[in-house]
C-alpha positions as CSV (number, residue, x, y, z in Angstrom):
1,M,58.8,48.9,-18.4
2,T,60.8,51.5,-20.3
3,R,60.2,52.3,-23.8
4,S,63.3,50.4,-25.0
5,E,62.2,47.2,-23.1
6,A,58.8,47.5,-24.6
7,G,60.4,47.7,-28.0
8,Q,62.5,44.6,-27.4
9,T,59.3,42.7,-26.1
10,E,57.4,43.7,-29.3
11,H,60.4,42.7,-31.5
12,G,60.6,39.4,-29.7
13,V,56.9,38.7,-30.3
14,R,57.2,39.6,-33.9
15,R,60.0,37.3,-34.2
16,W,58.6,34.2,-32.4
17,L,54.9,34.5,-33.3
18,P,55.4,33.4,-37.0
19,L,57.8,30.4,-36.0
20,V,55.0,29.3,-33.5
21,L,52.2,29.6,-35.9
22,R,54.3,27.7,-38.7
23,R,55.5,24.9,-36.4
24,L,52.5,24.7,-34.1
25,P,49.4,25.2,-36.2
26,F,47.3,22.7,-34.5
27,T,48.2,23.7,-30.9
28,A,47.6,27.4,-31.8
29,A,44.2,26.6,-33.4
30,F,43.2,24.3,-30.5
31,V,44.1,27.0,-27.8
32,L,42.2,29.7,-29.8
33,A,39.2,27.5,-30.2
34,I,39.2,26.7,-26.3
35,L,39.3,30.5,-25.7
36,I,36.6,31.3,-28.2
37,V,34.2,28.7,-26.8
38,G,35.0,29.9,-23.3
39,V,33.9,33.5,-24.4
40,A,30.9,32.3,-26.3
41,S,29.6,30.1,-23.5
42,E,30.8,32.4,-20.7
43,A,32.6,29.5,-19.1
44,L,35.7,31.7,-19.0
45,W,34.2,33.7,-16.1
46,R,31.1,31.5,-15.2
47,P,31.3,27.9,-13.9
48,A,30.3,25.7,-16.8
49,A,28.8,23.2,-14.4
50,S,26.0,25.7,-13.3
51,Q,24.9,26.2,-16.9
52,P,21.8,24.3,-18.1
53,W,23.7,22.9,-21.2
54,Y,26.6,21.4,-19.2
55,S,25.3,17.9,-19.2
56,E,24.8,18.1,-22.9
57,V,28.5,18.7,-23.7
58,A,30.1,17.0,-20.8
59,T,31.5,13.3,-20.8
60,G,30.9,10.8,-18.0
61,L,28.9,7.6,-17.6
62,P,25.4,9.3,-17.3
63,A,26.1,11.0,-20.8
64,F,27.0,7.7,-22.4
65,S,24.2,5.8,-20.8
66,E,21.7,8.3,-22.1
67,G,23.2,8.1,-25.6
68,R,25.0,11.4,-25.9
69,W,28.2,10.1,-27.5
70,W,28.8,13.3,-29.2
71,S,30.0,14.7,-25.8
72,V,33.3,12.8,-26.5
73,F,34.0,15.6,-29.2
74,T,32.5,18.6,-27.5
75,S,34.1,18.2,-24.1
76,P,37.6,19.0,-24.9
77,F,36.6,22.6,-25.8
78,F,35.1,23.5,-22.3
79,V,36.9,24.0,-19.1
80,E,35.4,23.9,-15.5
81,P,35.8,25.9,-13.4
82,P,37.2,29.2,-14.8
83,L,40.3,29.1,-12.7
84,V,41.4,25.9,-14.3
85,Y,42.2,28.0,-17.4
86,F,45.4,29.2,-15.8
87,T,46.7,25.4,-15.5
88,L,45.0,23.7,-18.5
89,L,46.1,26.1,-21.1
90,P,49.9,25.8,-20.2
91,L,49.4,22.0,-20.0
92,V,47.9,22.1,-23.4
93,A,50.8,24.2,-24.8
94,V,53.5,22.1,-23.2
95,G,51.9,18.7,-23.9
96,I,50.4,19.1,-27.3
97,G,52.7,21.8,-28.4
98,G,55.7,19.7,-27.5
99,A,54.3,16.7,-29.4
100,E,53.5,18.8,-32.5
101,W,57.0,20.2,-32.6
102,R,58.2,16.7,-32.7
103,F,55.7,14.9,-34.7
104,G,53.9,17.4,-36.8
105,A,50.3,18.6,-36.7
106,L,48.5,15.4,-38.2
107,R,50.1,13.0,-35.9
108,T,49.7,15.2,-32.8
109,A,46.1,15.7,-33.5
110,A,45.6,12.0,-33.9
111,L,47.5,11.3,-30.6
112,A,45.4,14.0,-28.8
113,L,42.1,12.7,-30.1
114,G,42.9,9.2,-29.4
115,G,44.2,9.9,-25.8
116,H,41.0,11.9,-25.1
117,I,38.7,9.1,-26.3
118,V,40.6,6.4,-24.5
119,G,40.7,8.4,-21.4
120,V,37.0,9.3,-21.0
121,L,35.7,6.0,-22.4
122,G,38.0,3.8,-20.5
123,A,37.1,5.7,-17.1
124,A,33.6,5.2,-17.9
125,G,33.9,1.5,-18.7
126,I,35.9,1.1,-15.4
127,L,33.2,2.8,-13.4
128,L,30.3,0.8,-15.3
129,L,32.0,-2.4,-14.0
130,V,33.3,-1.5,-10.5
131,S,30.1,0.5,-9.5
132,Q,28.2,-2.8,-9.7
133,T,30.2,-3.9,-6.6
134,G,28.7,-1.1,-4.5
135,W,32.1,0.5,-3.9
136,A,31.1,3.9,-2.7
137,W,33.9,5.7,-4.5
138,A,32.9,4.2,-8.0
139,V,29.1,4.7,-7.2
140,R,29.7,8.4,-6.6
141,L,31.9,8.9,-9.8
142,A,29.4,7.0,-11.9
143,H,27.1,10.0,-11.6
144,D,29.8,12.7,-12.3
145,Y,30.5,14.7,-15.4
146,D,33.8,16.1,-16.8
147,V,35.0,18.4,-19.5
148,G,38.4,19.6,-20.7
149,P,41.3,18.5,-22.9
150,S,43.5,17.2,-20.3
151,C,43.5,13.5,-21.4
152,A,44.6,14.8,-24.9
153,A,47.3,17.0,-23.5
154,Y,48.7,14.2,-21.1
155,T,48.6,11.7,-23.9
156,A,50.6,14.1,-26.2
157,L,52.9,14.8,-23.4
158,V,53.7,11.2,-22.7
159,F,54.5,10.6,-26.4
160,A,56.7,13.7,-26.5
161,I,58.5,12.4,-23.4
162,A,59.1,9.0,-25.2
163,A,61.0,10.9,-27.9
164,L,63.5,12.5,-25.5
165,P,66.9,11.1,-25.1
166,A,68.1,9.3,-21.8
167,P,67.9,10.0,-18.9
168,W,65.1,12.8,-19.6
169,R,62.8,10.0,-21.0
170,L,63.1,8.0,-17.8
171,R,62.7,11.1,-15.7
172,G,59.7,12.2,-17.6
173,R,58.0,9.0,-17.4
174,I,58.4,8.5,-13.7
175,A,57.1,12.0,-13.2
176,V,53.9,11.5,-15.0
177,G,53.4,8.1,-13.8
178,L,53.7,9.1,-10.1
179,W,51.4,12.0,-10.7
180,A,48.7,9.8,-12.3
181,G,49.0,7.2,-9.5
182,I,49.1,9.7,-6.6
183,S,46.1,11.7,-8.0
184,V,43.9,8.8,-8.8
185,L,44.5,7.1,-5.4
186,Y,44.5,10.0,-3.2
187,L,42.3,12.7,-4.9
188,G,40.0,10.2,-6.9
189,Q,37.9,12.6,-8.8
190,L,36.5,11.6,-12.2
191,Y,39.0,13.6,-14.2
192,D,41.9,11.9,-12.1
193,L,40.7,8.4,-13.1
194,E,40.4,9.7,-16.9
195,H,44.0,11.1,-16.6
196,A,45.2,7.8,-15.1
197,V,43.7,5.8,-17.8
198,A,45.0,7.9,-20.7
199,I,48.5,8.2,-19.1
200,T,48.8,4.5,-18.5
201,A,47.7,3.7,-22.0
202,A,50.0,6.1,-23.5
203,L,52.9,4.9,-21.4
204,V,52.3,1.3,-22.5
205,V,51.7,2.2,-26.2
206,S,54.7,4.5,-26.5
207,G,56.9,1.9,-25.0
208,A,55.7,-0.9,-27.3
209,L,55.8,0.9,-30.7
210,P,59.1,0.3,-32.5
211,A,59.6,4.0,-33.1
212,F,59.9,4.6,-29.4
213,R,61.4,1.2,-28.2
214,H,64.8,1.5,-26.7
215,R,67.2,-1.2,-25.7
216,A,66.2,-2.7,-22.2
217,G,68.7,-3.7,-19.7
218,R,69.5,-3.5,-16.1
219,P,69.0,0.0,-14.7
220,T,72.3,2.0,-14.4
221,E,73.6,3.5,-11.2
222,R,72.0,7.0,-12.1
223,E,68.6,5.2,-12.9
224,W,68.6,3.3,-9.5
225,R,69.4,6.5,-7.7
226,L,66.5,8.3,-9.7
227,I,64.1,5.6,-8.7
228,G,64.9,5.8,-5.1
229,L,64.6,9.5,-5.2
230,S,61.3,9.5,-7.0
231,G,59.8,6.9,-4.4
232,L,61.0,9.3,-1.6
233,I,59.3,12.4,-3.3
234,A,56.1,10.4,-3.8
235,I,55.9,9.3,-0.1
236,G,56.5,12.9,0.9
237,V,53.8,14.1,-1.3
238,I,51.4,11.5,0.1
239,Q,52.3,12.4,3.7
240,I,51.5,16.1,3.0
241,L,48.3,15.2,1.3
242,D,47.2,13.2,4.4
243,L,48.0,16.1,6.6
244,L,46.5,19.0,4.5
245,V,44.1,17.8,1.9
246,P,40.6,16.3,2.4
247,Y,39.9,13.7,-0.3
248,D,37.4,11.0,-1.1
249,G,39.2,8.6,-3.4
250,P,39.3,4.8,-4.0
251,L,41.2,4.3,-0.8
252,G,38.6,5.9,1.2
253,A,37.5,9.4,2.6
254,N,40.2,11.2,4.6
255,Q,39.8,14.4,6.7
256,P,43.1,16.1,7.4
257,A,43.8,14.4,10.8
258,A,47.3,12.9,10.5
259,S,49.6,13.5,13.2
260,L,51.7,16.6,12.6
261,V,54.7,15.1,14.4
262,D,54.7,11.8,12.5
263,V,54.3,13.6,9.2
264,S,57.0,16.1,10.0
265,I,59.4,13.4,11.0
266,D,59.0,11.6,7.6
267,V,59.0,14.8,5.4
268,V,62.0,16.4,7.3
269,I,64.0,13.2,7.0
270,I,63.2,12.8,3.4
271,A,64.1,16.4,2.7
272,L,67.5,15.8,4.5
273,I,68.4,12.6,2.6
274,A,66.7,13.1,-0.9
275,N,69.8,14.7,-2.4
276,G,72.1,12.1,-0.9
277,I,70.0,9.4,-2.5
278,R,70.4,11.3,-5.9
279,R,74.1,11.4,-5.4
280,G,74.3,7.9,-4.1
281,Y,75.5,8.5,-0.5
282,R,75.8,5.3,1.6
283,I,74.6,7.1,4.7
284,A,71.5,8.5,2.9
285,W,70.7,4.9,1.7
286,I,71.0,3.5,5.3
287,A,68.8,6.3,6.6
288,A,66.0,5.7,3.7
289,L,66.0,1.9,4.7
290,A,65.8,2.8,8.3
291,L,62.8,5.1,7.6
292,G,61.1,2.6,5.4
293,A,61.5,-0.1,8.0
294,F,60.0,2.3,10.6
295,N,57.0,3.1,8.6
296,L,56.5,-0.6,7.8
297,V,56.6,-1.6,11.4
298,T,54.1,1.4,12.2
299,A,51.8,0.2,9.4
300,A,51.9,-3.3,10.8
301,L,51.1,-2.1,14.2
302,G,48.1,-0.1,12.8
303,F,46.7,-3.2,11.0
304,S,46.8,-5.1,14.2
305,L,44.9,-2.3,16.1
306,I,42.1,-2.1,13.5
307,P,40.0,-5.0,15.1
308,I,40.4,-3.5,18.5
309,A,39.4,0.0,17.2
310,V,36.2,-1.6,15.6
311,Q,35.2,-3.3,18.8
312,I,35.5,-0.2,21.0
313,G,33.6,1.7,18.3
314,A,36.6,4.0,17.3
315,V,36.4,2.9,13.7
316,D,33.1,2.5,11.7
317,R,34.7,1.7,8.4
318,P,37.6,-0.5,8.8
319,R,38.1,-1.4,5.1
320,E,38.8,2.2,4.4
321,V,41.2,2.5,7.2
322,F,43.0,-0.6,6.0
323,A,43.1,0.8,2.5
324,L,44.6,4.1,3.7
325,L,47.4,2.2,5.7
326,L,48.1,-0.3,2.9
327,A,48.9,2.1,0.0
328,P,51.8,4.0,1.7
329,A,53.0,0.6,3.2
330,L,53.2,-1.1,-0.2
331,L,55.1,1.9,-1.6
332,W,57.5,1.9,1.2
333,A,58.0,-1.8,0.7
334,A,58.7,-1.2,-3.2
335,I,61.2,1.6,-2.2
336,I,63.0,-0.8,0.2
337,A,63.2,-3.4,-2.4
338,A,64.5,-1.1,-5.0
339,L,67.0,0.2,-2.6
340,I,68.3,-3.1,-1.8
341,I,68.3,-4.4,-5.2
342,G,70.2,-1.3,-6.5
343,R,72.4,-1.1,-3.4
344,S,75.6,-0.9,-5.5
345,A,74.5,2.6,-6.7
346,F,74.6,3.8,-3.3
347,G,78.4,3.3,-2.0
348,V,79.5,7.0,-2.1
349,R,81.2,8.2,1.0
350,L,80.0,11.5,2.6
351,R,83.2,13.2,2.9
352,Q,84.7,14.5,-0.2
353,A,88.3,13.8,1.1
354,H,87.5,10.2,1.3
355,R,86.0,9.9,-2.4
356,A,88.6,8.7,-4.9
357,L,88.1,7.2,-8.2
358,P,88.3,3.5,-7.8
359,S,91.1,3.2,-10.4
360,E,94.8,2.9,-10.2
361,P,96.5,6.2,-9.5
362,L,99.4,7.4,-11.5
363,T,102.3,9.4,-10.7
364,R,103.2,12.4,-13.1
365,E,106.2,10.5,-14.3
366,Q,104.1,7.4,-15.1
367,L,101.4,9.6,-16.9
368,I,104.2,11.3,-19.0
369,D,105.7,7.9,-19.8
370,R,102.3,6.7,-21.3
371,L,101.8,10.2,-23.0
372,V,105.2,9.7,-24.7
373,R,104.3,6.1,-25.7
374,H,100.7,6.6,-26.9
375,G,100.9,10.3,-28.0
376,G,98.4,12.9,-27.3
377,G,96.6,16.0,-28.4
378,T,97.6,19.6,-28.5
379,I,96.8,20.2,-24.8
380,S,97.8,16.7,-23.5
381,W,101.0,18.1,-21.8
382,M,98.8,19.9,-19.6
383,T,97.8,16.6,-17.9
384,S,101.3,16.6,-16.3
385,W,100.5,19.8,-14.2
386,E,100.5,19.3,-10.6
387,A,96.9,20.4,-10.1
388,N,95.5,17.3,-11.8
389,Q,94.7,13.9,-10.6
390,R,95.8,11.0,-12.6
391,V,94.5,7.6,-12.9
392,A,95.2,4.5,-15.2
393,A,92.9,3.7,-18.1
394,G,93.8,0.6,-19.8
395,T,97.3,0.9,-21.0
396,G,97.1,4.7,-20.8
397,G,95.9,7.3,-18.4
398,I,93.5,10.0,-17.7
399,A,94.0,13.4,-15.9
400,F,91.1,15.2,-14.3
401,Q,90.2,17.7,-11.6
402,S,87.5,17.5,-9.1
403,H,85.5,20.6,-8.4
404,A,81.9,21.2,-7.0
405,D,81.5,17.4,-7.1
406,V,82.3,17.4,-10.8
407,A,85.3,15.4,-12.2
408,I,86.4,17.3,-15.2
409,M,88.7,15.2,-17.5
410,L,91.2,17.4,-19.2
411,G,91.5,17.0,-23.0
412,D,91.7,13.5,-24.4
413,P,92.4,10.2,-22.7
414,I,96.0,9.3,-23.1
415,V,95.4,5.9,-24.7
416,P,95.8,4.4,-28.2
417,R,93.1,5.5,-30.4
418,G,91.1,2.3,-30.4
419,E,90.8,2.5,-26.6
420,R,89.2,5.9,-26.4
421,A,85.6,4.7,-26.0
422,A,86.6,2.1,-23.3
423,A,88.6,4.8,-21.4
424,L,85.6,7.3,-21.5
425,E,83.2,4.5,-20.3
426,E,85.5,3.7,-17.4
427,F,86.0,7.2,-16.5
428,A,82.3,7.8,-16.4
429,R,81.6,4.7,-14.3
430,T,84.2,5.2,-11.6
431,A,83.3,8.9,-11.4
432,Q,79.6,8.2,-10.8
433,R,80.7,5.5,-8.1
434,A,82.6,8.3,-6.3
435,G,79.7,10.6,-6.3
436,L,81.0,12.8,-9.0
437,I,79.5,14.1,-12.2
438,P,81.8,13.1,-15.1
439,C,82.6,15.3,-17.9
440,A,85.4,16.0,-20.4
441,F,86.6,19.5,-21.2
442,S,88.6,20.4,-24.5
443,A,88.2,16.9,-26.0
444,S,89.1,16.6,-29.7
445,E,86.7,15.6,-32.4
446,A,88.0,11.9,-32.3
447,T,87.2,11.8,-28.6
448,A,83.8,13.3,-29.1
449,A,83.0,10.7,-31.6
450,A,83.9,8.0,-29.0
451,K,81.8,9.5,-26.1
452,P,79.6,7.1,-24.1
453,E,76.2,6.3,-25.5
454,G,73.7,8.8,-24.5
455,W,76.3,11.6,-23.7
456,R,76.0,15.0,-25.3
457,S,78.9,17.2,-26.8
458,V,79.1,20.9,-27.6
459,V,81.9,22.9,-29.1
460,I,83.5,25.1,-26.4
461,A,86.6,26.3,-28.0
462,E,88.5,26.3,-31.4
463,D,92.0,25.1,-31.4
464,T,94.0,27.5,-33.8
465,I,96.7,25.6,-35.6
466,V,99.5,26.9,-37.9
467,D,101.0,24.3,-40.2
468,L,104.9,24.6,-40.4
469,P,105.9,23.0,-43.7
470,G,106.8,25.8,-46.2
471,L,105.9,28.5,-43.6
472,A,106.6,31.8,-45.2
473,F,105.2,35.2,-44.1
474,T,104.5,36.5,-47.6
475,G,101.4,38.0,-49.0
476,K,98.9,40.5,-47.8
477,A,97.5,38.2,-45.0
478,W,100.7,38.1,-43.2
479,G,101.2,41.9,-43.3
480,P,100.8,42.5,-39.5
481,V,103.2,39.8,-38.8
482,R,106.0,41.0,-41.2
483,T,105.5,44.6,-39.8
484,A,106.2,43.3,-36.2
485,I,109.3,41.3,-37.4
486,N,110.8,44.4,-39.2
487,R,110.0,46.7,-36.5
488,A,111.7,44.4,-33.9
489,A,114.9,44.4,-36.2
490,R,114.8,48.2,-36.3
491,E,114.6,48.5,-32.5
492,D,117.2,45.9,-31.8
493,I,114.7,43.4,-30.3
494,S,116.0,39.8,-30.8
495,F,114.4,36.3,-30.3
496,K,115.7,33.6,-28.1
497,M,114.3,30.0,-27.7
498,V,115.4,28.7,-24.2
499,R,114.7,26.3,-21.4
500,L,113.6,28.8,-18.7
501,A,114.9,26.6,-15.8
502,A,118.4,26.8,-17.2
503,E,118.3,30.5,-17.6
504,P,120.3,33.0,-15.4
505,W,118.5,34.3,-12.2
506,N,118.2,37.7,-13.7
507,V,116.2,36.4,-16.8
508,L,113.9,34.5,-14.4
509,A,113.4,37.5,-12.2
510,Q,112.2,39.5,-15.2
511,V,110.0,36.8,-16.3
512,R,108.3,36.7,-12.8
513,A,108.0,40.5,-12.6
514,I,106.3,40.7,-16.0
515,S,103.9,38.0,-15.1
516,E,103.2,39.3,-11.6
517,Q,102.4,42.9,-13.1
518,W,100.1,41.2,-15.7
519,A,98.2,39.3,-13.2
520,G,97.9,42.4,-10.9
521,D,96.1,44.3,-13.5
522,K,93.4,41.6,-13.5
523,G,92.0,42.0,-10.1
524,L,91.8,38.2,-9.9
525,P,94.4,35.4,-9.4
526,E,96.0,34.0,-12.6
527,M,93.7,31.4,-14.2
528,K,94.8,27.8,-14.2
529,F,93.4,24.6,-15.5
530,T,94.2,25.0,-19.2
531,L,96.2,28.1,-18.8
532,G,99.8,27.7,-17.3
533,T,101.8,30.0,-15.3
534,V,105.6,30.7,-14.8
535,E,105.7,27.5,-12.7
536,E,104.6,25.4,-15.6
537,A,107.0,27.2,-18.0
538,L,109.8,26.0,-15.7
539,D,109.3,22.5,-16.8
540,P,112.6,21.3,-18.6
541,E,110.4,19.8,-21.3
542,V,108.8,23.1,-22.1
543,L,110.4,25.6,-24.5
544,V,110.3,29.4,-23.6
545,G,110.6,32.2,-26.3
546,L,112.0,35.5,-25.0
547,A,112.1,38.9,-26.6
548,V,115.1,40.8,-25.5
549,D,116.6,44.2,-26.4
550,G,120.2,45.2,-26.7
551,G,120.4,46.1,-23.0
552,G,119.3,42.6,-21.9
553,N,115.8,43.8,-21.0
554,L,113.0,41.5,-21.4
555,H,109.9,42.6,-23.4
556,G,107.8,39.5,-23.6
557,V,107.7,35.9,-23.1
558,T,105.8,32.8,-24.4
559,S,106.0,29.2,-23.5
560,W,105.6,26.2,-25.7
561,L,104.3,22.7,-24.6
562,P,105.5,19.6,-26.5
563,V,102.9,17.6,-28.6
564,H,103.9,13.9,-28.9
565,A,103.0,11.5,-31.7
566,P,102.6,7.9,-30.8
567,A,105.9,6.1,-30.7
568,G,106.4,2.9,-32.6
569,E,107.7,-0.3,-31.1
570,G,111.4,0.3,-30.1
571,D,111.2,3.9,-31.6
572,A,112.3,6.9,-29.6
573,P,109.7,9.6,-28.4
574,R,108.7,11.9,-31.1
575,V,107.5,15.5,-30.7
576,V,105.6,16.6,-33.8
577,G,104.5,20.0,-32.8
578,W,104.3,22.8,-29.9
579,T,101.4,24.3,-28.2
580,L,101.4,28.0,-27.1
581,D,100.6,28.4,-23.4
582,L,102.0,31.4,-21.4
583,M,101.8,34.8,-23.1
584,R,103.1,37.8,-21.0
585,R,104.4,41.1,-22.2
586,R,106.2,44.0,-20.3
587,D,104.0,47.1,-19.7
588,G,105.3,50.0,-21.7
589,G,107.8,47.6,-23.8
590,F,107.9,46.8,-27.4
591,G,104.4,47.2,-28.9
592,P,103.9,44.1,-31.1
593,V,105.9,41.8,-29.0
594,M,103.4,39.0,-29.1
595,E,103.2,39.0,-32.9
596,F,107.0,39.0,-33.1
597,L,107.4,36.1,-30.4
598,I,104.8,33.8,-32.0
599,A,106.0,34.5,-35.6
600,S,109.7,33.9,-34.5
601,A,108.9,30.7,-32.8
602,A,106.9,29.5,-35.7
603,L,109.8,30.1,-37.9
604,H,112.2,28.3,-35.3
605,F,110.1,25.3,-35.2
606,S,109.5,25.1,-38.9
607,E,113.3,25.2,-39.4
608,A,113.8,22.5,-36.9
609,G,111.5,20.2,-38.9
610,Y,108.3,20.3,-36.7
611,E,104.9,19.8,-38.3
612,F,102.7,22.4,-36.6
613,V,102.2,24.7,-33.9
614,S,98.9,25.2,-31.9
615,L,98.1,28.7,-30.6
616,S,95.7,26.7,-28.4
617,G,91.9,27.5,-28.1
618,A,90.7,30.6,-26.4
619,P,88.6,29.2,-23.5
620,L,84.7,29.5,-24.0
621,V,85.2,31.2,-27.5
622,R,83.2,29.1,-29.9
623,P,82.3,29.4,-33.5
624,N,79.4,31.6,-34.5
625,S,77.6,28.6,-36.1
626,A,77.3,26.7,-32.8
627,E,73.6,26.0,-32.1
628,A,72.1,28.1,-29.6
629,G,70.5,26.0,-26.8
630,P,70.7,25.5,-23.0
631,V,74.2,24.3,-23.2
632,D,75.3,27.3,-25.2
633,Q,73.5,29.4,-22.7
634,V,75.4,28.1,-19.7
635,L,78.7,28.5,-21.6
636,D,78.0,32.0,-22.7
637,Q,77.0,33.1,-19.3
638,L,80.4,31.7,-17.9
639,A,82.2,33.5,-20.8
640,R,80.5,36.7,-20.0
641,V,81.6,36.6,-16.4
642,L,85.3,36.1,-17.2
643,E,85.5,38.1,-20.4
644,P,85.9,41.6,-18.8
645,L,89.0,40.4,-17.0
646,Y,90.6,38.0,-19.4
647,G,89.4,39.0,-22.8
648,F,89.2,35.6,-24.4
649,S,87.3,36.9,-27.4
650,S,90.1,39.4,-28.0
651,L,92.7,36.8,-27.6
652,H,90.9,34.8,-30.3
653,R,90.8,37.6,-32.6
654,F,94.5,38.3,-32.2
655,K,95.4,34.7,-33.1
656,Q,93.8,35.2,-36.4
657,K,96.7,37.3,-37.5
658,F,98.6,34.0,-38.0
659,N,96.1,32.6,-40.5
660,P,95.4,29.5,-38.7
661,R,93.2,26.6,-39.4
662,S,90.7,25.7,-36.8
663,E,89.7,22.3,-35.1
664,P,86.9,22.3,-32.6
665,L,87.3,21.3,-29.1
666,H,84.3,19.7,-27.2
667,L,82.7,19.6,-23.9
668,L,81.4,16.1,-23.2
669,F,78.7,15.5,-20.7
670,R,75.9,13.1,-19.7
671,D,72.8,15.5,-20.1
672,E,71.6,19.1,-19.7
673,G,70.8,18.6,-16.0
674,D,74.6,18.4,-15.2
675,L,75.3,21.8,-16.8
676,P,74.7,24.2,-14.0
677,R,77.1,22.1,-11.7
678,I,79.5,21.8,-14.5
679,G,79.5,25.6,-15.0
680,I,80.4,26.1,-11.3
681,A,83.1,23.4,-11.6
682,L,84.8,25.0,-14.5
683,T,84.7,28.5,-12.9
684,R,86.4,27.0,-9.9
685,A,88.9,25.0,-12.0
686,Y,90.0,28.2,-13.9
687,L,89.9,30.2,-10.7
688,P,90.5,28.0,-7.8
689,D,92.0,30.9,-5.6
690,A,89.2,33.3,-6.4
691,S,86.5,34.2,-3.6
692,V,82.8,34.6,-4.4
693,R,83.2,38.3,-3.9
694,D,85.9,38.2,-6.6
695,L,83.6,36.5,-9.1
696,V,80.7,38.7,-8.4
697,S,82.8,41.9,-8.6
698,S,84.3,40.7,-12.0
699,A,81.0,41.2,-13.7
700,T,81.2,44.8,-13.4
701,A,85.1,45.3,-13.7
702,P,86.5,47.3,-16.6
703,K,87.9,45.2,-19.3
704,A,91.6,44.3,-18.7
705,Q,94.3,44.1,-21.4
706,T,94.3,40.4,-22.6
707,R,97.4,38.3,-22.6
708,G,97.7,38.5,-26.4
709,E,97.2,42.3,-26.7
C-alpha cells in the first residue's frame, strides 16, 4: 500500500467511524463486549467447550434442567470454536447493525434479546418433548450445550428484512427461511434447531405486526419465478450436502455415499436452467418439470425397494432411509406444484428474435398522430426515430428499445395525463411477459409520480429550459451570448433557420462533412438513443439552424425538435416549444458559433410566438444534490466511461450560459437488482455500433471536444 493509499484509508476510517458509533451504538458495544469476553476467557484462541466453566455459561436442556437459567444471559457473549468468530461477528454486524440502523438502539436490543431467548428456550422445549419418544437425534441434542449470539443476530436480520421494500423483502425472507430449513433438517445440530426456532418466530411475528404488514395477493410473475428459482437452488444445495457432507440430523445419519453421477445430473441441469427459470423461459420451465418428475419417480422406486433391502440385510434403519428419501421428494413435489400454479409466468420464448411485447404495434406515422393529439414532453419527438419500437398504450403509445434483455422506454408515455400510470403498468407487465426487464429513461416528474407501485426513481439528467416570452439578452448574465452575437455581426456570420431536407445539395454536403469530422475525432461511432444525427435532422418536421459566412461556408449547425401540446377537440396540432438536438461546428471555423446559433434560434422562436426552447438534458449529468447510493454509483460509472469521449459535463456547463431553468429527468426501474443489466443496456442504446474493445479503450482515451464547445 502506498503512502497516499494509506492516507486515504485513514481518512475514510476517521470519516465513517464517528457515523457508525453514532448510528450503531448497541451493535458496536455488543461486538466490543464479545471481543473483550473472548480475550478474557481465552475463547478467542482456545475452544470454549474444553474449558471447565463452559457448562456454567452455555445454554441447553441440561443447563435449564439443572437450574442454570442465567446462562440465557451469559451465552451470547461466548463463541465456540474460535474460527466461528470470523463468521459470527459479520453476522452480528449485518443482522443487528442493519436492524439498529432502521429501528434504533433500544428496539434492536429488545429484538435481539427476545430472539435469543425464544431460540434457546424454544429449542430446549422441543427437545424436552421430542426426546421422550426415543428419537435418536432428539436424545443426542438433549445432552448438548451451545453458546453464541446467532439467534439474536438472525432475529434482528429477519426484522430488518421485513422493513425492506419489495421485492427485496420476499427475496430475503426466502433466503433465511431456506437456510433455516436446510440447516436444521440436514445438519441438525443444537444451534441449527435454535436458529430455526428463532427465525421461524421472527418471520411469523414480523409478518403479523401492523408495522410490517403488507398487502397480500396473488404472487406476481417475478415472484413466481423467484419461488421456482429458490426451490431449485435449495434442491441443489441438498444434493451437494448428500454427496459431500456427513450429517446426523432429524432425517437420520448420512455418510457421503450419494451417487456422483445422480447428483451431477441434477446439479448440472439445475445450473443450466436456473437463469432460465429466473427469466421465465418456457423451455427452462419444461426442463424443471421433467427433472422434478424424474426425481419423484426415482424416490417412489426407492420407497418400494426399502422392504426388499431390509429383508436382504442391506438396510438396518429403514425409517432413516425413508426420511432421507422423503424430504427431497416433498420439496420436488412442492416445486412442481408451484411451477404448475404459476405457469403463466414462464411463457418467454428462448430466442430474442421471437420475443415481442404482446401489445398492438404502431407505425411511426401512427405514433406521431397520437403524439400530435395527446402532446408530449421535450424529448417525445425522439420516439419517432427509426431505432425505436412502438406499441399502443390505451389511446396513445409507447416507444422503447430492447438491449441486453432490457426494454428501455424512451421519455414519457404518449398518452393523456390521466392514463400515465395505466400505460406504465401495462408496459411493465408486457415487458416481463416477454422476458425483458422494464425501465423508463428520461421520464418527467409527472411520469415519475405515476410509476408502478414499488418501483424506484432516480434523477439521471436535468432538462435545461429557456422561457421565450420577453426574451432579451440584457444584463451581465447574458454577456457571453451578446459577445458571440456581436462578434458574428463583425465577421459577417449570419443565421438561417431552414428545413434541412429542402436545402441545396452543397449545404447538405457541408453538414455531413462537419458531422463526420466531429464523429471521427471521438474514436467511437456517433451516439444515438437520445442524441440525433444528421439523418434525424433531415426530418421535414425538424428545424435546423445554420451559421453561414459571406462566402456561403457553413460554420455550425443545430437541429430543433418540435414539442407538441395536447390538441383540443377539433383543434389543429399545436407546437409550443422546440428541443435542441444536433450540435456540430466546423473545425477551425467561427469560435463562439454554438452560442451564436442557440441564441439566434431562441430569438427566432421567441419572435414566432413559441413558449420555450429546451436545450435538452446532458445524459447522465445529474444535480449535485442527488443522493448517493447504489443507483448513483452505477450511473456515475457509466458516465465516467463515456465522459472522456463525449464530455457531457462540459456540455452541461456550456448550456448554463443561457441561464436556463432546470427540470429533472428520471430513470424509473423495478429495483436495484436490475441496475447492472440496465447499465449495460443504456451503454448499448447510446453506442449500438461500438465494440467491446471500443468501450474498454474509451476509458483511457484523451478527452475529446464536446459538441457544445
